[in-house]
N, C-alpha and C positions, 0 to 999 in steps of 0.2 A: 231675187237673190239666190234662189235654189240653184240656178245654173252655175253660179260661181262658187257656191258653198263647198263643192266637192274638190275644187282645185285651187281655192283662194290662197293658200299659204304662199304669199308673194315674196317680194323683195326682202333682202336680209342684210345683215351687218357685213359691209364690205371691209371695214377696218375699225377696230375699237379705238376711237380717238379720244374718248373721255379721259379726263385726268384721273390717274390713280390706278390703272389696271393694265395688265399685259394685253397686247393686241391679238385679236383673232387672226386666223389665216385669211387672206383675201387681197383684193386690189389695194394699192397704195394711193393715197391722195397726192395732189401736186406737192412738190417739195416745199413750196412757200405759199403763204396765204395771199391771194390776189382778190382784193375787195371788188374790183370793177368787173371781173369775169362772171358770167353766168355758168350754170352747171353744164349747159350744152357747149359752151366755149372751152371748158376745161376738161370735160370727159367725153368719151365716145358713146354714140348711140343713146343719148338721153332724149326721151320722147315726151314724157308727161311733165317731168319736173325741170324742163329745160330752162325756164326763166328765173328760177330761184338762184340766189347767190351760190357760187361754187362751193363756198365753205360750209353750206348747209346740207349738201348732198349726202355725205357720208353719215353725219349725225341723223339724218332722216332715214337712211338705211338701217341704222342702229335702232331707231324707234320702231320700224316695221319688224325687224328681227325679234326685238323684245316683246312686241305685241303678239307675235305668232309663235314664239318659242322655237325659232329655227335659226340656222346658220346660213352663211353666204351661198354654199353649194346647193341649197334647196332650190334656188332660182337661177344661179349663175354657173356657167361652166368654169371650172377651176383654171385660173391664170388667163382666162379669156372672158373677162367680165362683160365685155360689150356684145358678145354673141347672143342670139335669140334662139338657142337650141332647145330650151326647156319651155314647156307649156305653162308652168307655174309663173315664169317671168312675164309671159304675155297676159296671163290672168291678173297678175298683180297690177299691171298697168290699167286694166279695166276697173279693178277695185279702187284704185286711186281716183280715177275719173268719177266713179260712182259716189264716193264719199265727198268729193269736192262738189258734185252736183247737188247732193242732199243738203250740204251746208249752205250752198248758194240759194237753193230754192226754198228751203224750209227754215233756215236759221239766219237769214239776212247776211250771209257770208261769214258769220262767226264760226269758228272751228269747234263745233259741238260734237260731231260724229267723227271718230277716228278708227283705225284698224283695231285698237284695243277695245272699242265699244262692243264688238261682237266676239273677238277672239280670246281675250283675257289670257294670253300666254299659250294658247293652243293653236295648232295649224288648222283645226276645224272650228268654225264659229260655234259659240256656246249658246245653243238655242234653249236649253233647259236650265232654269236657275239651280245653282249649286246648293246642296244641303249644308246648313251652317254646322260647323264642327265645334263652335264655342259660342257662348252667349254674346249677344250684341252689346257693345259698349257705347257709352256716351261720347260726345265730341263730334267734330265735323270732318268728313272725309277730305283728305288733303288734295285728292285729284279734283275735287269740286271747288277748292278754295284758291287755286293758283291765280285765277282771274276774277274772283268773286267781288261784286260791287259792294257787298257788306263790309269788306275789309276797311274801306274808307271811313265807316261809321264807328269802328271800334275805338276804345280808349287807348291812350298812350301806354306803351310797354317799357318806357325808359327806366322805370323803377326796377324792373327785372334785370336789366343790364347792369345797373348800379350794384345790385345785390350780387351778381356774378363777379364783378370786379372785386368787391369786398371779400367774397368767399375765396377768391384765388390769391388773395394776399394784399389787396388794396392798391389803389392807383399809383401811389408813390413807389412801392416796392416793384410793381409790375413794370413801370417805366424805367426802372434802373436796369432791367434786363434788355439789352440791346441786340445781343446775338445768342444763338443757342445751337449746339451740336449734339445730335442724338444718335445713338448706335443701338442696333437691335436686330430683329429678324422679321421678315414678312412671312406670315403663315398662309401658304397657298392651299388651293384645293388638293386633296389627296395626301395631305400631311407634309407637303414639301416646305422646307424652311430655306429662305434665301437671306443672306446678310444684307442689311440695309443701313445706310448712313443718311442723315438729314442735316442740312446746313441751312440755318434760318437767320434772317436779320430783320429787326423791326423797321417799319411796321408791317411790311407785306412781301418780303423777299424770301424765297424758299427753293432749295434745290435738293431733290431726293435722288439718291444713287443706290440702286439695287444691284448687287453683285450676282450675275448669272454665270453659267458655265463658260460662255464664250465672250464675256466682256462685262460691260456695265449698262444698266438700263437707267436712263436719266430723264427726270421730269423737272423742268426748271422754270421759275418765274422771278424776274428781277425788279418787279414793281411797275414796269411799263411794257415789257414784252416777255413772251414765254416760248419755250422750245422743247421738243421731245426728240430723242434719238434712240436707236437700238442697234445691236451688233449686226453688221452687214446691211444696214439700211441708212439712207441719207437722213440727215437731220431735218426735222420739220418744224416750222413755226406754228405756234398755236393760233387757232382762229380767235376772234374777239370773244365769243361765248366761252371758249376754253380758258382764255386769259382771265375772264371774270371769275370763273370757277376756281382757278388756281389762286387768285387773289383772296377769295373767301377762305379757302383752305389754309392759306398762310396766316391771315389775320386772326383766325380762330385760336391760334396758339399764342397770340399776343393780345389778350382780352382787353387791355386798356385802349386798344385802337379799333375794336370791333364796331363801336357805334359810329365811327366816321365813315364806314362803308355804306351806310343806309341814310336815306333822307328822312325816313320815319320808322318808328317801331310801334307796331299795333298789337295790343293784347287780345288774344283769342278768348271769347267769353267763357269757354269751358276748357278745362285741362284734359290731358290724355295720360296714357300709361306707357312707360318705356322700361321694358325688362323688369316689370313688377314694381317700378317706382313711380309715384305720382309726379307728373310733370306739368308745369305751367308753360303755355305755348305763346310765343311772341313771333309775329311775322315782320321780317325786315323788308322794307320797301325802298327801292331805288329806281330812279327814272330810267326808262328804256330796258329794265331788267325784270325777269320774273321774280316775284316775291320769294323770300327765303324763310323757311320755317325753323325756328329755334326752340328747342325743348329744354327748359331749365328745371333741375331737381327742385321740387316744391320745398323740401326740407333744407337742403344744403345751399341751394342757389347756384350750384355748378352746372355747366352746360353738359347735357346728356346726349343730345342728338342735334344734327343739322341736316335738314332736308332741302336740297336745292334742285332746280330744274334747268334743263337746257332746251331752248326753243328750237324746233325744227319745222320744216315745211308742213308736216302732217300731224304733229303733236308734241307733247312735252316728254323729254327723257329725264327721269328722276335719278338722283344720286343721294344716298343716305349715309351719313357718317355718324357712328355711335362712339362716344368718348367714354372711357372707363379707366379704372385703376389710377385715380388721381393720387399723386404723392407730392410731398414737399421737395422742391429742388431749390435749395437755398431758402430764401424768404417767400417764395411763391409756390403755388400748387399748379401742377400741369398733368395732363393725362399721359400715362405710360402705355396705354393701349387704346387703339381705335380701329374700328371695323368699317371698311368702305364697301357698300352694297349697291348693286345696280340690278336691273332686270336680268342681265346675263350672268350674274354671279357675284361673289364677295370674297374678300380676303382681309386679314387682320395684320396690323403692325404692332408688335410687342417690343417696347423699348426697354433696354437693360441699363443704359448709361445716359445721363443728361448732364451736359456741361454748359452752364450759362456764362455769358460774356466771354466765350472762348474766342481766340483770334482766328478769323477766317480769311483766307486769301481772297482778295477782291476779284481775282480771276474766276472764282466759283460762280459769280453772278454776271459774268460777261458771256454773251451769246457767241458761240464758236463761229468763225467765218467759213470753215470748211464743212464737209458732210459728216463729220464724226467728232468725237471728243477725244482728248489725248489718251492714248493707251488702249482705247477700245471704242466700239460703237455703243449705242444704248437704245433702250426702248421704253415706251411709256409704262409707268407703274402706278 
């Protein structure tokens, strides 16, 4: 491994396609999702990951970028992503082959070793254990639990969801809220504030419109399909993993419907801490999807955090959403602030105005037929 340790910082984020953040500079994905195409058929000069579904390639690049703490241009020539001009790109291919071989030969093909196993967010492998900066806490590491067999043995967590629904206003009151319009600001890195509007319809439709200097950034999911668009860029359909993530994000704001997303709710034996508050942890399990970790305030019962994962060819990309500033909106409680965090960064949405059961034009939830949205383009946020 010494040979590669000096230059391993490999492939990186070609485009941030995850729901809820602005895109990094880099190559664009195909304009639409094509389930039958492989990465080699949809992209140029793919050599190692050529047989994975095309929709997984860019999320896999995101996983590598997050694992190494680097951006696209570390390995790729700007605007010419298919070129092999950089040694780091060539080394990255060797590293992918190495981890695949280790998993095949030593772990029966299970994906136990990934880029993050050694790099931990650094371009150089972390050979020396880090000194702890705070006392170790109880609980189980989330990165060890995403596929843990112990999950199946845990007791039901349904009671926690019932408590959450009651804390938010009760099932009857919650189900009387069929639409919601929210207005506020997205607080970005560097202190930038961007106006944002959110249009939601129960149980799982949600359109987020961020107003940027040259147009609108839109992330939309209408219950069965999703799309993203940005100023000056063609509209893109969400991949199936992104659609599931968008569905989770939408349903989290209509708590009475949250249980219907999962086949089972499993109670984690030990609680954890979220921003100084004791939390009881429940894992939501759905067939063919990665488990979703839900943190409920032990005292109030309200949802404090949701941790979900996107599966890629090389590992899991985590997205953490922290909910805060719960206030009464009519007869129900809803968070007026939430922070979306990923390995590449975080931003916060602060809502100033909530209007329940507002009239929303049905066109808001219709996927545009052209390459942009009326009046402006848009980008993921």
